[in-house]
C-alpha positions in Angstrom: -82.5 120.4 15.6 -79.6 120.3 18.0 -81.1 117.2 19.7 -81.3 115.5 16.3 -77.6 116.3 15.6 -76.5 114.8 18.9 -78.6 111.7 18.3 -77.0 111.4 14.9 -73.4 111.3 16.3 -74.3 109.5 19.5 -72.2 106.4 20.4 -75.1 104.9 22.2 -76.7 103.9 18.9 -75.9 100.3 18.1 -74.2 99.8 21.5 -73.6 96.3 22.7 -74.8 95.3 26.2 -72.4 96.5 28.8 -72.2 93.1 30.6 -71.3 91.3 27.3 -68.6 93.9 26.4 -67.0 93.5 29.9 -67.1 89.7 29.5 -65.3 89.9 26.1 -62.7 92.3 27.5 -61.9 90.0 30.4 -61.7 86.9 28.1 -58.9 88.5 26.0 -56.7 89.7 28.8 -55.0 86.4 29.9 -51.7 85.3 28.3 -51.7 81.6 28.9 -51.9 78.5 26.7 -52.9 79.3 23.1 -52.7 83.1 23.6 -49.0 82.8 24.6 -48.2 80.5 21.7 -49.9 82.8 19.3 -48.0 85.8 20.7 -44.6 84.0 20.4 -45.4 83.0 16.8 -46.5 86.6 16.0 -43.2 87.9 17.4 -41.1 85.5 15.3 -43.1 86.5 12.1 -42.7 90.2 12.9 -39.0 89.7 13.6 -38.5 87.9 10.3 -40.5 90.7 8.5 -38.3 93.4 10.0 -35.1 91.3 9.3 -35.9 90.9 5.6 -37.6 94.3 5.3 -41.0 92.9 4.2 -43.9 95.1 5.0 -46.5 92.4 4.1 -45.0 90.0 6.7 -45.0 92.7 9.4 -48.6 93.5 8.7 -49.5 89.8 9.0 -47.8 89.7 12.4 -49.7 92.7 13.6 -53.0 91.2 12.6 -52.5 87.9 14.5 -50.9 89.6 17.6 -53.1 89.4 20.8 -51.3 92.3 22.5 -54.3 94.7 22.4 -56.3 92.6 24.9 -54.6 93.6 28.2 -54.1 97.2 27.1 -57.8 97.7 26.4 -58.5 95.8 29.6 -56.3 98.3 31.6 -58.1 101.3 30.2 -61.5 99.6 30.8 -60.6 98.7 34.3 -59.4 102.3 35.1 -62.7 103.7 33.8 -64.9 101.5 35.9 -62.6 101.5 39.0 -62.1 97.7 38.8 -58.7 97.6 40.4 -58.5 93.8 40.4 -59.0 93.8 36.6 -56.4 96.6 36.3 -53.9 94.5 38.2 -54.6 91.5 36.1 -54.3 93.5 32.9 -51.1 95.1 34.0 -49.6 91.7 35.0 -50.5 90.1 31.7 -49.2 93.1 29.7 -45.9 92.8 31.5 -45.8 89.0 30.7 -46.5 89.7 27.1 -43.9 92.4 26.9 -41.2 90.3 28.5 -42.0 87.3 26.3 -42.0 89.5 23.2 -38.6 91.0 24.1 -37.1 87.7 24.9 -38.2 85.9 21.7 -37.2 88.8 19.4 -33.9 89.2 21.1 -33.1 85.5 20.7 -34.2 85.6 17.1 -32.0 88.6 16.2 -29.1 87.3 18.2 -29.0 84.0 16.2 -30.0 85.6 12.9 -27.1 85.8 10.4 -28.5 89.1 9.0 -27.8 92.0 11.3 -28.2 94.9 8.8 -30.5 97.7 10.0 -33.3 97.7 7.4 -35.7 100.7 6.8 -38.6 98.9 8.5 -36.4 98.7 11.7 -35.3 102.3 11.5 -38.9 103.5 11.1 -39.6 102.3 14.7 -36.6 103.9 16.4 -37.6 107.6 16.3 -41.2 108.1 17.6 -42.8 111.6 17.6 -46.1 113.4 18.2 -47.6 111.8 15.1 -47.2 108.4 16.7 -49.1 109.7 19.7 -52.0 110.8 17.5 -52.0 107.4 15.6 -52.1 105.5 18.9 -54.8 107.7 20.4 -57.2 107.8 17.5 -56.5 104.2 16.6 -57.4 103.3 20.2 -60.6 105.3 19.9 -61.6 103.3 16.8 -60.7 100.1 18.5 -62.7 100.6 21.7 -65.7 102.0 19.8 -65.8 98.9 17.6 -65.5 96.6 20.7 -68.6 98.3 22.2 -70.8 97.8 19.1 -73.3 95.0 18.4 -72.0 94.9 14.9 -68.2 94.8 15.2 -67.6 95.6 11.6 -64.0 95.6 10.2 -62.1 98.3 12.2 -60.3 95.9 14.5 -57.8 94.6 11.9 -57.1 98.2 10.8 -56.5 99.3 14.4 -54.1 96.4 14.9 -52.1 97.6 11.8 -52.3 101.3 12.6 -51.3 101.2 16.3 -48.4 98.7 15.5 -47.6 97.2 18.9 -45.6 94.2 17.7 -43.0 95.8 15.4 -41.6 98.3 18.0 -41.2 95.5 20.5 -39.3 93.4 18.0 -37.2 96.4 17.1 -36.4 96.8 20.8 -35.4 93.2 20.8 -33.1 93.9 17.8 -31.5 96.8 19.8 -30.8 94.4 22.7 -29.4 91.6 20.4 -27.0 94.1 18.7 -26.3 96.1 21.8 -27.6 99.2 20.1 -29.4 100.8 23.1 -30.5 104.0 21.2 -32.6 101.7 19.0 -33.8 99.8 22.1 -34.9 102.9 23.9 -36.4 104.6 20.8 -38.5 101.5 19.9 -39.5 100.8 23.5 -40.7 104.4 23.9 -42.8 103.9 20.7 -44.3 100.8 22.2 -45.0 102.6 25.5 -46.7 105.4 23.6 -48.9 103.0 21.8 -49.9 101.1 25.0 -50.5 104.2 27.0 -52.6 106.2 24.5 -54.7 103.1 23.5 -55.4 102.7 27.3 -56.3 106.5 27.6 -58.6 106.4 24.6 -60.3 103.3 26.0 -60.7 105.1 29.4 -62.3 108.2 27.7 -64.8 106.2 25.6 -65.9 104.0 28.5 -66.4 107.1 30.6 -68.4 108.7 27.8 -70.6 105.6 27.5 -71.2 105.7 31.3 -70.3 102.2 32.2 -71.2 101.7 35.9 -68.2 101.6 38.3 -67.5 98.3 40.1 -66.5 100.2 43.2 -67.9 103.4 44.6 -65.0 105.7 45.4 -65.1 109.3 46.8 -64.7 112.3 44.6 -61.2 113.2 46.1 -59.8 109.8 45.0 -61.4 110.2 41.5 -59.7 113.6 41.1 -56.4 112.0 42.1 -56.8 109.5 39.3 -57.6 112.2 36.8 -54.6 114.3 37.8 -52.3 111.3 37.6 -53.6 110.5 34.1 -53.0 114.2 33.1 -49.5 114.2 34.4 -48.7 110.9 32.7 -50.1 112.2 29.4 -47.7 115.2 29.6 -44.8 113.0 30.6 -45.4 110.7 27.6 -46.1 113.5 25.1 -43.2 115.9 25.9 -40.4 113.7 24.5 -42.4 113.0 21.3 -42.7 116.8 20.7 -38.9 117.1 21.0 -38.4 114.2 18.6 -40.9 115.7 16.2 -39.0 119.0 16.3 -35.8 117.2 15.6 -37.3 115.4 12.7 -38.7 118.7 11.3 -35.2 120.3 11.6 -33.6 117.3 9.8 -36.1 117.5 7.0 -35.4 121.2 6.6 -31.7 120.5 6.5 -32.2 117.9 3.8 -34.3 120.3 1.8 -31.6 122.9 1.9 -29.0 120.4 0.9 -31.2 119.3 -2.1 -31.5 122.9 -3.1 -27.7 123.3 -2.9 -27.2 120.2 -5.0 -29.7 121.3 -7.6 -28.3 124.9 -8.0 -24.6 124.2 -7.7 -24.3 120.8 -9.3 -27.3 119.6 -11.3 -27.8 123.0 -13.0 -24.1 123.1 -14.0 -24.4 119.6 -15.6 -22.4 117.7 -13.0 -23.5 114.1 -12.7 -23.8 113.2 -9.0 -23.4 109.5 -8.4 -23.0 109.4 -4.6 -24.5 111.5 -1.8 -24.4 110.9 2.0 -25.9 113.2 4.6 -24.9 112.8 8.2 -27.3 115.1 10.2 -26.7 113.7 13.7 -23.0 114.2 13.8 -21.4 117.4 15.1 -20.5 119.1 12.9 -23.0 117.8 10.3 -21.4 116.2 7.2 -22.4 116.0 3.6 -20.4 113.8 1.2 -20.6 113.8 -2.6 -18.9 112.0 -5.5 -19.3 112.8 -9.2 -19.1 110.8 -12.4 -16.5 113.0 -14.2 -16.2 116.4 -12.6 -13.0 117.1 -10.6 -13.0 120.1 -8.3 -9.9 122.3 -7.9 -8.9 123.4 -4.3 -10.2 126.9 -5.2 -13.6 125.5 -6.3 -13.8 123.5 -3.1 -13.3 126.6 -1.0 -16.0 128.4 -3.0 -18.4 125.5 -2.4 -17.8 125.6 1.4 -18.5 129.4 1.4 -21.7 128.9 -0.7 -23.1 126.5 2.0 -23.8 129.6 4.2 -25.8 131.2 1.3 -28.2 128.3 1.7 -28.3 128.6 5.5 -26.4 125.3 5.9 -24.4 126.0 9.0 -22.1 123.9 11.2 -21.6 121.5 8.2 -18.5 120.0 6.6 -18.6 119.2 2.9 -16.4 116.4 1.5 -16.1 115.6 -2.2 -14.6 112.2 -3.0 -12.5 112.5 -6.0 -10.6 109.2 -5.9 -12.0 107.2 -8.8 -11.0 103.9 -7.2 -13.1 104.6 -4.2 -16.1 105.7 -6.1 -16.1 102.8 -8.6 -18.5 100.8 -6.4 -20.8 103.7 -5.9 -21.1 104.2 -9.6 -22.0 100.6 -10.1 -24.5 100.6 -7.3 -26.2 103.8 -8.4 -26.6 102.6 -12.0 -27.9 99.2 -10.8 -30.5 101.1 -8.8 -31.5 102.8 -12.0 -31.8 99.4 -13.8 -28.8 100.1 -16.0 -26.0 97.7 -16.8 -22.3 98.6 -16.5 -19.3 96.3 -17.2 -15.8 96.5 -15.7 -14.6 97.6 -19.2 -17.0 100.6 -19.0 -15.7 101.5 -15.6 -12.1 101.4 -16.8 -12.9 103.6 -19.8 -14.7 106.0 -17.6 -11.8 106.1 -15.1 -9.3 106.8 -17.9 -11.5 109.6 -19.3 -11.6 111.1 -15.8 -7.8 110.9 -15.5 -7.5 112.5 -19.0 -9.9 115.3 -18.1 -7.7 116.1 -15.1 -4.9 117.1 -17.4 -6.7 118.2 -20.6 -8.1 121.6 -21.3 -10.5 122.2 -24.1 -8.3 124.9 -25.5 -9.3 125.4 -29.2 -10.8 128.8 -28.5 -8.0 129.7 -26.2 -5.4 129.0 -28.8 -7.2 131.1 -31.4 -7.3 134.0 -29.0 -3.5 133.5 -28.2 -2.7 133.6 -31.9 -4.5 137.0 -32.2 -3.2 138.5 -29.0 0.4 137.1 -29.1 1.3 136.3 -32.7 4.9 136.0 -31.7 4.1 132.6 -30.1 4.1 129.4 -32.1 3.6 125.7 -31.4 1.6 126.6 -28.3 0.0 123.9 -26.1 -1.9 124.2 -22.9 -2.6 121.5 -20.2 -2.7 120.8 -16.5 0.0 119.5 -14.3 -0.9 118.0 -10.9 1.8 118.2 -8.2 1.8 116.0 -5.0 -1.3 113.9 -6.0 -3.3 112.1 -3.3 -1.9 114.4 -0.6 -3.4 117.4 1.3 -1.0 119.7 -0.5 -2.1 118.9 -4.1 -1.7 121.8 -6.6 -3.0 122.0 -10.1 -0.9 124.1 -12.4 -2.1 125.4 -15.8 1.0 125.0 -18.0 1.6 126.8 -21.3 4.3 125.5 -23.6 5.5 127.6 -26.5 8.2 128.3 -29.0 9.3 131.7 -30.4 9.6 133.0 -33.8 13.0 134.8 -33.6 12.1 137.0 -36.5 9.3 138.6 -34.5 9.3 140.9 -31.5 10.3 139.8 -28.0 7.5 138.2 -25.8 5.9 140.0 -22.9 5.7 137.0 -20.4 4.0 139.1 -17.7 1.2 140.2 -20.1 0.6 136.5 -21.1 0.7 135.5 -17.5 -2.0 138.1 -16.5 -4.1 137.1 -19.4 -4.0 133.4 -18.6 -4.8 134.1 -14.9 -7.9 136.0 -16.0 -8.9 133.5 -18.6 -8.7 130.4 -16.3 -9.6 132.1 -13.0 -6.5 130.8 -11.2 -3.2 132.1 -10.0 -1.4 128.7 -10.6 0.0 129.5 -14.0 3.4 128.3 -15.4 4.7 129.5 -18.8 7.5 127.3 -20.2 9.5 127.9 -23.4 10.4 124.8 -25.4 13.9 124.6 -26.7 
């Protein structure tokens, strides 16, 4: 029963002749003539795809890229102790890498479009998941190469392991002098190369390909130890980057919960949100369609951040209607809505009116009951020192008196208003 199970999962079933596999591997290593031209064209296609943010174009470039050849050759050579083949594979991989970087750097340098697109950003922060993709993608690739029937895994491996886009992103980093992008993308490329090589090494060892040279056991142990050390050196930074990514996602989830509970549930329409996680302190910025926050409300919001375990974070709410006009338009365009300049002007005027207006129908009714001696009462807001750090919003009550009735208790009215509007900034003015 056990033997049947091992026969069922054995990689020796359907295996190609070892000599033929080795011949195929060697023929795909060299980067000369047509291979070099194909590589250069693939780089340009991938760079254009990254530049215009086209996933389909990037996939096309990955499918025609010949970069897998020397990487698989290096893993194969290491497994069979063919150091001449290893040297040749390494040399051709270096040539391919240099040509790729050179062509992509030149392209992005002369390209008029320098914006960082999402496809570019996706290649600048590798983590442990990229290691897993490279390793298991490499396993699939080398298993397919050693079969009589190759099947269709090879194109999938080319797409999954994605050697071309990280190199082109590294070229973008060089062209724009953004070295954090360069190092991040080049690290992803190095991960892909290394773990495809390691997976090839393991499969070839498992399939028991005969060594070209007979070496002593001590030297073989040295090779194994060196590979183990290199694996740890390559993996450790990816663990750190994965941890950073996890923390960033947790932070974003907390901010979303904060936005839902404090803004959405209160009916405030959010039209702009920007989260800066990598700054110190972290920053979150909001703008709203009509809601204006008083200084007291802003202080409360800052305190509430701690309730959501959002620490070391600054919150900034943009309340200048002129500044957020563009954000309103952009947000509504994203939602496939149309908005004219006239609509924006009306909205801005409504916002300005709401800054001064109080929906005081109920308040006036209560005043009439509690303080019948008041007549011709009106309530509104008055903003002092606008557009400065010392802005104050006063709630102003204007009144006239009925001389035939008792004298007014201003202190009592003041206390009642403070309780009613939850603010100490109250001013009571008698009209002459």
